[in-house]
N, C-alpha and C positions, 0 to 999 in steps of 0.2 A: 795910742800912737803905736805905730809900728818900731818897735826897737831891737837893737841884737842884744845878745848875751853879755855885752858890756855894759849896756844901757844907753847905748848911743842911736839916735835916730837911722833906721833902715834906708839906706840909698837906692836908688834905682833909676830905671828908664822908663818913658814913657813914649812911643812912637805913635804919632798920627798919620796914618797913611794917606788920609784924605788932602793933606797940603804937600805931600812928599812930589817933587819935581822930578825925581830920576836922575839928579844930577851926579850922583856916585861921590859928592864931596865926602861924605862920612867914610865910604869905603878907601879912598886915597889917603884921608887923615891918618885912619886907623893903620893902614900899612906904614905910613912914614912913620909914625910915632913909635910903632913896636917893631919897626926895622923887618917886616914881613916883604917877602919877594913876591914880585908881579905873577901873574897865571900866564906866563909867556906860551904855555903848551895848548892854550884854549884859542881856538881861532872866532872869529865874529860870525854869529849865526846871520842866515839872510832874512830870518823871521823874528828876530830880537835885537835890542840893543844891551842885551845882556853878555858880558864877555867874561865873567867869572862863573856863573852858572850856578852856584851853591856855596853855602859855608863849607868851610874846609879847615884843615891844620893851619892854613896860611891866609885863609879869607875869613876874618872874625867878625865882619860887618859885610852884608851882602845885599844890594840892592836889584829886587827880582823886576820884572817888567811882564805883566801877565795882560795880554790882549784876548778882548771876548767878543763873542758877536752880539751879545744883548747890549742895548744902549743903556746909558745912565737916564736917571730921571729928568723928562723934560728935554732929552735930546735925542738925534738919530743918529744911526751907524753903530759903531763898536765901542765897546769901554776898554780903556787901558788902565789897569790897575798899576800901581807903584808902591813898593815897600820895602824899609830897609829892615832886613833880620838880622838876629844877633842871638846870642847865648842867652836863656831866660832867668839864670842865676836863681834856680828853684829853691824854694823853701825846704822841700823834702827832694835833696839831689842825689839821685841813684848814681852818679859819677862817683860821689863821696864814699858811697856806701861800699862800693867795690873796688876801690884803689888799694893796691895791697902794699903800698910803700909810704902812704901818708904824703903823696905829692900834690894830690888836691887837697886844699884846705878853705875853710870857711873865714872870711876877714873880719875885721872890728865893724866893717860897713855891711855885712851880711851877704856879702858877694861870694862867688865860688871861683877860686883861681887855680891855674896848675904851676907849681914849681918844676922847672924843666930839669933843673939840676938834680932833683929826687926821681924824676919820671924815668921807669924803666922801658917805658913803651909797649907793654903786656897790651894794652887795647882793651882790656876788661869794660872802661869807662866808655869806649866809642859804642859798644854794644847795649850799654845800660842806659843811654841817654834816649829818653821818650821822643826827643826832637830831631835826633840824628844831628845835633850841634858838634859835639866834640870829636875830632878826627886826629889821623896819625900823621906824622911829620917824618916819614922815611928817611929823608936824609939826614935828619937829626936825632931819628932813634926815640924821639918822645911823642905826644900829642900835643894839640894847641887848642884853645878857643879864646874868645874874648875874656878880658880881666877886669873890664869896666874901667879900663886904664888905672890900676891900682895904685902905679907909681907916680900918677898925677893927685888922684885922691889925698894922697899921704901928705899932700904939701898944700893942700886946699883948692886945686885947680878942678875943673870939670873935665870928663873923658874927652878925649880928642873928637870923636865923631860928633858930639853934640855941638861942642864949640864951632866946628866947621858948616854945620847944616844951615844954608841960609835962609830957609822956610820955618825954621824952628819945628820941623817934623820930629824931630829926636829931642826930647826934652829931659835933663836929668836934675834930680833933687831927692828929697825926702820923699818915701813912698807914699806916706799917706797925702802928702799934697798933691802928689800926682795922680793920685786916685781921685781926689776932689775936683783936680782940674780935666780929668778924662770924663768924669760925669757931666761936668759942663759942657765941654765940647760935643758929646755924645747927644745931650738935650739939644744944642743948638742945631746940628745936623738933622736930627728927627723933626724938630720945628720946620726945618727948611724943605721936608720931604724926602730926605734921603732914609727911606725906610729900611733899607740895608744894613745901615751902620750898626756896630756892635763892637763891645770892647771884648778882648780875649786875652786871658792870662790874669785878670785882676782879682779874680775870686780866690779868697784864701781858702774855700771849700771845694776846690776844685782835685783833681788826681794827684797835684804836685804841692799841695799847700800854698796855692797862688806862687806868681812868678815876682822876681824882682825887676824884670823886663817884660812889659806888657804893651799890648796894642790896640789901636782904634782900627777896626777894617771895616771894608765897603763890600763885603761880601761874606760868604761862609768859609770858615778857615782852611778849609781843603783847597779852595781857590787859590790860596796863597802856599799850599804845600804843607800846612800846618796841622796836626792831629786835632780833629775835632774835640777829642775827650782824652787828653793826655794823662796817663797814670804812671806815677813812679815805679819803676819796673822791680824794684827789691822791696815793695811794700810787703810780701810774703816773707822775708827773710826771717823775721823775729818767730813767727810760726815755724819755719822750717828748722831753725836752731833748735827750738824748744823741743819738735818732734824728734830731731836727732840726738838731742841730749837723753831723753827718754828710752830710745832705742838703744843708745850705748850703754846707759844704766841696767836696762832689761837684759842685753847681752853679757855684761860682765859678771851679773847677778846669775845668770844661768852656767856661764863658764865655773864662777865660784861653786856654785852646788854641784858641778860635775865633778870638780877637783876634789872637794871634800866628799864626795861620795864616793870616789874612787879609793881615796886615802882610806875609808873605813873597812 
């Protein structure tokens, strides 16, 4: 069982894009519950129903519409992929590593949350995220991203996006249970001839140690704007700190030797 440092089951999201209908109920529920503003500055595109465009400091769930010229199995014409993207709540979270104020912290549910009253808006976490999820909120002077509705979890409620999803494309629960559900769903699709179906973010041995929010996709990750092989951007930090420490000790030793040599 995947458990947190407090011995509790790790909680997460499984997003099955094969049953997403693009209704954006998750986006609306997320914004409404978290008091996030609408993206008023975005114009509707003539080629897409996507009015939010991407995840941002004020859009923590984003439903993407990807129209492709290749048909789905057994159909003619184009293929329209729809997927609700969200923060991955990485096992090895680079945003946590680089935050200088402790504004980012890991909860008892093994999710990653921003404390806006501690955030100084430095933006280090923005560049550290391998998925480009976390973003600045210039008007607030902070950053923002999905909290997996930490306030709701604390009182035994599921996140607003999962509760609002009419097709159960977004499923919330214990991470081990979600992985079993995802494996069964993947097998079903493959038996139906959907050869392109694949899981993304479910492997604990991937570049971020596995995600707390993972997906069933119907095409390559790049088609959804997801990095094929995400890697925690701070993976080399321990080696860098050790190297810096050795260099500092060597420098101090050299200075000391020079100092004592001159005194003699």
